C-alpha positions in Angstrom: 121.2 175.4 63.7 120.8 176.6 67.3 117.0 176.7 67.1 117.0 173.2 65.6 119.1 171.8 68.6 116.8 173.5 71.1 113.8 171.9 69.2 115.4 168.4 69.4 116.1 168.9 73.0 112.5 169.9 73.7 111.2 166.9 71.8 113.4 164.5 73.8 112.4 166.1 77.0 108.6 165.4 76.5 109.0 161.7 75.4 109.3 159.0 78.0 112.7 157.2 77.9 113.0 153.9 76.0 114.1 152.4 79.3 110.8 153.3 81.0 108.6 152.2 78.1 110.6 148.9 77.8 110.1 148.3 81.5 106.3 148.7 81.1 106.4 146.3 78.2 108.4 143.7 80.3 106.3 144.1 83.4 103.1 143.5 81.4 104.3 139.9 80.9 104.7 139.2 84.6 102.3 138.3 87.3 103.9 140.6 90.0 101.4 143.1 91.3 104.2 144.8 93.3 106.2 145.4 90.1 103.2 146.4 88.1 102.3 149.0 90.8 105.9 150.2 90.9 105.9 150.9 87.1 102.5 152.6 87.4 104.0 154.9 89.8 107.0 155.7 87.6 104.8 156.4 84.8 102.5 158.6 86.8 105.5 160.6 88.0 106.7 161.1 84.4 103.1 162.1 83.3 102.8 164.7 86.0 106.0 166.2 84.8 105.3 165.8 81.1 101.5 165.9 80.5 102.0 166.2 76.8 103.6 162.8 76.5 100.7 160.7 74.9 102.6 157.5 74.7 103.4 157.6 78.4 99.7 158.1 79.2 98.8 155.1 77.0 101.4 152.8 78.7 100.1 154.0 82.1 96.7 152.9 81.1 98.0 149.6 79.6 99.9 148.8 82.9 96.8 149.6 84.9 95.0 147.0 82.7 97.7 144.4 83.2 97.4 145.0 86.9 93.6 144.5 86.7 94.1 141.3 84.7 96.5 139.8 87.1 94.1 140.7 90.0 91.2 139.0 88.3 93.4 135.8 87.7 94.3 135.8 91.3 90.9 136.4 92.6 89.1 133.9 90.5 91.7 131.1 90.3 94.0 131.5 93.3 91.6 132.8 95.9 93.3 130.8 98.7 96.6 132.2 97.9 97.6 135.4 96.0 94.0 136.4 95.6 92.7 136.1 99.1 92.9 139.9 99.8 91.9 141.0 96.3 88.3 142.4 95.9 86.5 143.4 92.7 85.9 147.0 94.1 89.7 147.2 94.6 90.4 146.1 91.1 87.7 148.6 89.8 89.6 151.5 91.4 92.8 150.6 89.5 90.7 150.4 86.4 89.2 153.9 86.9 92.6 155.3 87.1 93.4 154.1 83.6 90.0 155.1 82.2 90.4 158.8 83.5 93.7 159.0 81.6 92.2 157.5 78.4 89.1 159.7 78.5 91.4 162.8 78.3 93.7 161.4 75.8 91.0 160.3 73.4 89.8 163.9 73.1 92.8 164.6 71.1 93.7 161.1 69.7 90.3 159.9 68.7 91.5 157.6 65.9 94.0 155.6 67.9 92.6 152.0 68.0 94.6 150.9 71.0 93.1 153.6 73.3 89.7 152.3 72.7 90.8 148.7 73.3 92.4 149.4 76.6 89.6 151.5 77.8 87.1 148.9 76.8 88.9 146.2 78.7 89.3 148.6 81.7 85.5 149.2 81.7 84.9 145.5 82.0 87.0 145.5 85.1 84.8 148.2 86.8 81.9 145.7 86.8 81.3 144.7 90.4 77.6 143.7 90.3 74.4 143.5 88.1 73.9 147.3 88.0 77.4 148.2 87.0 77.3 145.3 84.5 74.2 146.9 82.8 76.1 150.2 82.3 79.7 149.3 82.0 79.1 146.1 79.9 77.8 148.0 76.9 80.5 150.7 77.2 83.2 148.0 77.1 81.7 146.4 74.0 81.2 149.8 72.3 84.9 150.6 72.8 86.0 147.2 71.7 83.9 147.5 68.5 85.3 150.9 67.8 88.8 149.7 68.3 88.4 147.0 65.6 86.5 149.4 63.4 89.5 151.7 63.3 92.0 148.8 62.9 90.6 145.4 62.0 94.0 143.9 62.4 94.4 144.9 66.0 95.1 141.4 67.5 94.8 142.6 71.0 91.4 144.0 70.3 90.3 140.7 69.0 91.7 138.9 72.1 89.7 141.4 74.2 86.5 140.5 72.4 87.2 136.8 72.9 87.4 137.5 76.7 83.9 138.9 76.5 82.7 135.7 74.9 84.6 133.7 77.6 83.7 135.5 80.7 80.1 136.7 79.9 77.2 134.5 80.8 75.0 133.2 77.7 72.4 135.9 78.5 75.0 138.6 78.1 76.5 137.2 74.9 78.8 134.6 76.3 79.7 131.9 73.8 82.7 129.7 74.0 82.6 128.7 70.4 82.7 132.3 69.3 85.5 132.8 71.9 87.6 130.1 70.1 87.0 131.5 66.7 87.9 135.0 67.7 91.1 133.8 69.5 92.1 132.0 66.4 91.6 135.1 64.4 93.9 136.9 66.8 96.5 134.3 66.6 96.5 134.7 62.7 97.0 138.4 63.1 100.0 137.8 65.3 98.5 137.4 68.8 101.0 136.7 71.5 100.9 134.3 74.4 97.7 136.0 75.7 95.8 134.7 72.6 97.1 131.2 73.1 96.3 131.3 76.7 92.8 132.3 76.3 92.3 129.8 73.5 93.5 127.1 75.9 91.1 128.3 78.5 88.2 128.2 76.0 89.1 124.6 75.1 89.1 123.6 78.8 85.7 125.3 79.2 84.6 123.3 76.1 85.8 120.0 77.6 88.7 119.4 75.3 91.8 119.4 77.6 94.2 117.7 75.0 93.5 120.6 72.6 93.9 123.0 75.4 97.2 121.6 76.3 98.6 122.3 72.8 97.8 126.0 73.0 98.8 126.5 76.5 102.3 125.0 75.8 102.6 127.4 72.9 101.7 130.3 75.3 104.5 129.2 77.7 107.0 128.8 74.8 106.4 132.5 74.0 106.4 133.6 77.6 107.7 131.3 80.2 106.6 133.8 82.8 102.9 133.3 82.0 101.6 132.0 85.3 98.1 131.8 84.0 99.1 129.5 81.1 101.0 127.3 83.5 98.0 127.3 85.9 95.5 126.1 83.2 98.0 123.7 81.7 98.2 122.0 85.1 94.4 121.8 85.0 94.3 120.5 81.5 96.8 117.8 82.4 94.6 116.6 85.3 91.6 116.1 83.1 
């Protein structure tokens, strides 16, 4: 009995508290770089003391990705406001922190779909020019394909694939129609506000603002804090 109690205490000691993981989940919904960086720091401190906690490592990388996504949104869409001091190389540095963690974690958790999904998206954030695009683009695509190969029902992996179709130029596989189809698949698989937001953006890009409005309102109903959905809803309403 004493040994069992000691074992239980050991297991509890190496797993990040539910409060910390819940904090990571909540901050992922926001667009506060300050809060994202604070949670990254908390997770890093926990990881340094508990290197065997795989879930904390995963969430650290995932919060890094959320940070990169917010930076890209600010840089591309709000360059005169929140994004005026954000650079692609700066975003790439945040992405690399997550990639380093996932590279190590994948050596022992090679069949975890989400690790490939997050690393694939992080690779896309390290692209700062043509040369890095030539090397990192294929790495991102390979990871996303591997993620779906492991778990075809991973809605977040399908959303990530849709982003590739949305952001990439046609010469690199960009295709808004395929982006729409992939987003709809993610929605059927239980995709959250991110799927509806990207679907709305795709319809704006396709020149169908009324359709975009429908999906962007759905995104905001799920997550009222979704600044990206609100931004593009305003754009759709002006068209």
